[in-house]
N, C-alpha and C positions, 0 to 999 in steps of 0.2 A: 857416247855417253849420252841414250836415247832420251827425248823429253818426258816420256812416261816414265821410267828408271830417275831421272835426276829429280822428278817431283816428287818420287816417290821416297826420295834419298831424303832429300829436304822436309818434307812431314817430318821424318825420325829426327832433323837433326838440333838439339836443344840450343845450339849456337844460332843459327838461323832464327829459330822462332825467336830467341830473346834479338836477335839486332834489326827484326821488324821493328820493332817499339824507336830504333833507335835514327832508322834512317829518314834520311832529307833534315829538312828545318821545318821543328817543331811550331805549330800556330794554335794553342789550343787551349781550353777553357782554363786549366792550369798554369799557361805560359801565353795570356795574350796579349804581347807584343803588336803595336798595328790596330786592333783593333777598334780600340777606341779614336780613330781616324777613318773610319768604316770597312777600312781594310778587310777584302773575304780569308776566308780559310785555307791554307793550305794546309800539307803535309797529312798526317795519322793523329785525328782529332776523337778518332772513335770512340775510345775510353776516357777521355776525359767530357765527353759530352755526355757520356752514356752515367758518370755520375747525377745528374741533372735530374730529377726523378720523371718528371712528365716527358722529358726528352727519348728515357729508358722505357717510360709506359706505350707511348706511342711504335716505339722502332718493334718492342716487344708484337704491341696489339696486332702492327700489320706485316711485320713476317711472320709471326704465326696464322694469321687467317689466308696467307697466301699459299705455306704450307700445309696444312688440313685441305685444298679443295682435291676434290679426285683429279684424277686428269683420265680423259679416254680419246682414243680415236675415230672418228665420226668419219662416214659418207653422205658428204653435204647434200646430195640427192635427194637418194633415199632414207636418210637420217636413220643409217644402221649404225649401230657400234660394234665395234671389233675389236670384242676383249682379248684376241689371240695372235694380236698385230705380231713383230719381230719386235718392236719398239717399248712391248711390255717390260722387259728386263730391265730396262736402264728409266723409262720412266715412269715404274709405280712397284718394279722390284726392288732394283739395288743400282741406281746408277752410278755407285763405284766401287770398288771395295770398302771402303772405311765411312760407308755413307748410306744412311734411309734415306730415301728421297724427301721424309719430310725434314731430318737436316740437312741436305743436300738444299731445297728451296728454302728453307730459313736461312742460310748460310749468305745465299744469292741476294732472297728481299733486302738484308739486314746491308752488302755491300752496296747496294742500288740505294738505299735511304742513307747510307753514313757515308758514302766515300764518291758516290754520283754512277757510280759505274760499277757493272758485276758480269763479270766473262764466267765462260765454262766451255772448256775445251773438249771438245769433241775426240775423243780417239776412235778411228773406223780399222773396222776389218780389211786388209790389205786387199783381198780379193775380190770382195763383194761390194765392198765401202759402205757398208752397214752401220750405223754408231752399234761400238760394245763399249764404251765408259764415255759418262761426262763426269770433268773433272776441272772443281772449282778452283781458279786464279786470284792468285792475288793483285787486287789492282794495283798496285802502286808498283806492280813488278811487269803491269799490261802498257802496250802505249799502239795507238793507231797511228798508220801510215797508210796518207796516201801517194799514189806513183804518179808516171806524167800522161798514162794515161788512163786516169781517171780509179783506177780499181784499188780499193781498199784490204790492204795486208794490216796484220794485229802484231806486233815486235814485243816477247817475250823476253825480259830478261833472266837467265836462270839464279834463283837466289846464291846456291853454293859455287859454282863453277862462276858466273859473270857474262856465260857464253849468248846469245842472241838469237832466237831463234822464232824467225818468220814463218807466221801462222796462216791459212787463207781463209779470209772472209767465209768463207763458208764453214769449214770449220771449225768456228767462236763462235759460242752462243753471248751477245752481245746486249745485257739490258739493260737500257738508260733513262737517270732520272729525268728533270725538266733538261730539255735542249736550245740551246742559243742557232748552232751549226745544225744538230740531224745527226751529229757524230759524235759525240760525247757527251755525257751528261752532268749537271751541277749538282750536284748532293745539299741537301736539305739543309746542314751545317752551314754551307759555304752563302746560300742564300738567306738562311734566316742568322747570320754572324751576332749583328746586332743584340736580336733581340736575346738571345742565348748568355751572350757575354752580358747583359740586363739582368737576367735570371741566376747566372753563376753571381755575378758582384753581391745581389742579395740573398743566394744561398750564402756567402760569406761572411754578410753583415749579422745573418740572423745567427747563423756558429757563432760569431763573436760575443752577440751580447747574451746566448747561453754561459757560453765559457766566461762571461763575468757574472757567474748568478744573476744570468736576471737583469740587473740592472744595469741603469746608462752608467756613462762613465761621469766622473767628477771630480775634483780640483781637492788638494788640499795646501793648506794655508795655514802657516805658523805666524808670529811678530818674532822670532827667535832664529837670528841669523844662523844658517846654516852651514855657514862658509866656505870653501873654494873648493876645486877640487887638489888633493897631490896626490905622491905617491907613496908607495911601502912596496918595502924590497924583501919578500921571502926568501925561505931557507935557502934555496937554491941559489941567490942569489940575486935573480930576475926581479926587476922591475913591477910594479903595475899601476897604473891612476884610478884613483878612487872620486868620485861624483859622488857627493854628500846625498843630492837630490835624487839621483838614480837608484842609492841606495837604499831611502827609503821608499821608495817607487815600489822597485823590486818587491821589499818587504810586505808592502800593502797587498798587492797583487798574488804572491805567496799565501794568501791570510787567507783574503777575502773574495779571489774568484774562484772561478769555475759553480759547478751544477754544486758540487760536494758543500760546497763554502756558504751556499747562500743564505741568507738572514741570520748568520752569524753577529752576534753583538761585537760593536766594534770599541775596544777599547783606546785611547788618544790619550796622550801625551806629550808633555814637550809643547804646551801650548797650542798641539793643532786643531785645528779643527777643515771636518769635508764639509764640501758644500758641491751637491750635487748638478750635472746639468740637466737642467729642465728637458732636453729633449726626450721624447719617450717613444712604441712601439706607435701608441694611437695617434701623437702628434704627427707622427709620420705619414700615419695613415698607410702601415708596412700592411696590414690585411690585404687590404681593398688591392692594391699594388700588386701585392701576389697571385690574388684573381684572377687579376688582367694580365701579369704574365703567365701562367696556366694557358688563357686565354690565346695568348697568341702563338705559344707552340705550336698548340692543336690544331692552330689554321695553316699553319706551315704546311704541318703531316696529312691534312683533313682528314682529322679526328673527331670525331663528335665528343662533346666536354663530359658526359656520361659515362663514357667506354673510357677515358681519360681518370674516372675517379672524381671527376671536380661537377661543381654546377648543381641546381636545386631542380630540375626540372620535371613533370609529370613523368607518371608512369606513360599515357599515350606517348608524353611527347618523347619521351628516350625509345618508344616503339618505333613511332617514325624515325628518329635519327640514326636509328639502326640501319632501318627501311635506305636513308639516304648513304648512310657510309657505303653501304654493299654497292649503292645506283651508284655513286660519286666518286668514288672513292677505289673502290676494289675490284667495278671493271673496267678502268683504264687501265691498270696494270694487268689485269685477266685477259684482257684485248692487245695489249701490247706483249704481253707474254706467249700470248697459242699464235702472234703474227710468225715471230720469231721461231718459237718449233717447232712449226709449219713449214715455211720455208728449209729451216736446214739440217731437220732432222726426215723429212719424211724424203723420200729417194723422187727427184723429177716425172718421173712415170706414175708413182702415186697423189701427187700433187696434181696430173690430170686429170685423174679418175677421179678426182674431187674429196680428198682425204682429208679432214683438217685434224689438227691438234685442238681440244677443249677444255675448260674443268670446267667441274659439276659445281654452279652457283649456288645451285638451292640446298645445298648443304647448310647453310646460313639458316635456313628456315626450323630448323630441327630445334631451334630455341624455344620458339616459339609454338604449342603443338596447338592452340588456338587457332592459329590465321595457319598451321600446316594440315590443318586437320581442312578448314573448311576450304580452301586450294586445290586440296588434292579431291576433294566431295566435286567442286566446281569439272575439276579433268574429267573426272571419272564418269558424267553425266552427259558432255560431249563426247563422251568416248576417244578422249586423247589418252586414256590409261589406260589398260587392264588390271584387274587385281593382281595377278602378279607383279606387274611394273610397280606396282603403290608396296607389296610388299616386298621388291628387294631394294628398296629406298631403307626398310629399317632390318635389312640383311634377313626376313624371311624366307621359308622355304617357297616354292610354287605349290600352289593347287591342285588337284581336280578341278578342272573347266576353266582356272583363274586367267586364261589366254584368251578368253572371247572379250569382245568388247560389246557396250552395252550403250544405246542414248535414247534419251527421254521421245515417246512416241509427238509429243507438243512439238517437236522442232520437224518441219518438212521443208523440202527446195520451195522459194520463192515463187518458181513457175509451177510445182502441183499445187502451189495451194492459189494459182488463181482459177486453174481448171478446178479443184474443187469447189473454190468458191460458187463460179458458173455452174458446176452442179448441184452445188444447194440451193440456189437460188430458182434454177430451172423447176427443180423439186420440188419445192414450194406452191407451184402453179396446179391449176387447174387438170391440164393437159398432163404433167410432167414431163419426163424429159421424154423428146420424140425419141419413138422407135425400143421404146422399153412400157413396159406395164403400169398404169397407174398406182399412184403410192395407198395404200388402204387407210380410210381416215379412221381418227383416234375420236373417242367424244371428244376430245379437246381442240380437234380440228386440223391436230397435228400426223402430217404423212408418217407413215412406216415403211419402210421399205419391203420386197415380197422375202422371203425365206427362202 
């Protein structure tokens, strides 16, 4: 069975999809064994981590941001784009049968963030060697191997047959998160395990408060002896042990716990008295600690607070933070992906000619029309853009004369400016410029050049 056909079968197998959730030892936010000692996350923790709202927002934002960036191929020397390049069918049309380019890139970005590594197998035409499909591989079934000669190979374990396939380095797109050895990435979840553990514990604490009707826990006291544990024989002949204290506590919780039972009037008999524990959310500074946790998670992902729907920054601050998000967060991923794509998708001869795979970062300017208009106006005035290029950014058709480039007459080369300055200075002298007819005098004493 070929690797490509096997992957197709694996994607259709419900048993495989269910089995993915049970591979390896789970150290997740629902099962945080070892976290309190500072151990790193291992195994499949993505689903559990996404239950934290800030993690979910950061992953969704970053993956969507990378997915919406238009991809293009450009010749480095001439800056000419190549919309008809053969890679167009996998880069901006359909990377594989099952996915759109948006879905494909978003999945890879999620894997890089949550697993530390994102892999996509480059299925090439046997004759020409051109990429025909890009097939994402689950990171848990891929491992990197370095042979004695120093060459890198990827080992893929088939999820159905268990067969191990060796894939050449040049046939595998590999996007890495932060790495300590340059070979394999370390996920944000592993690096932020202690912070996420605290966030998860606080989330469970908050949930328990609301399950208890928003009221703090308390103590039921009585001067009556409730008695010791005793046994009760059931109808089937079995016996169970009954603890009067547990019975009383369970009865109280059944009536007064949960949001639906909040603020119900309690009727106490048998001399019972309820004494609440004085600690509450305000005393524990719960709100303040919640804001700190959100900020910590955002720091690990490189996401500004306002994009995670947190913080109270002004509009100007949000705009500046948005620019910094593109510059200091997205640009790093864009550079990494562009270099990996260029090296492994383009043929050696194409790279030698200066072809590069890039992404259009200006797409994020569309959200701020004022900034976009000012930027396009500046590019138009210096002759960097023509009218048709500006219109193409908003998917508008070309217009007659739209290919003309214009620039302000106020801009002249510095060398020419020096010559013009000398001519102007000589023109103000009585004799004028040597070899030229003298300037006519105006009443104000200013010379005018002959017609």
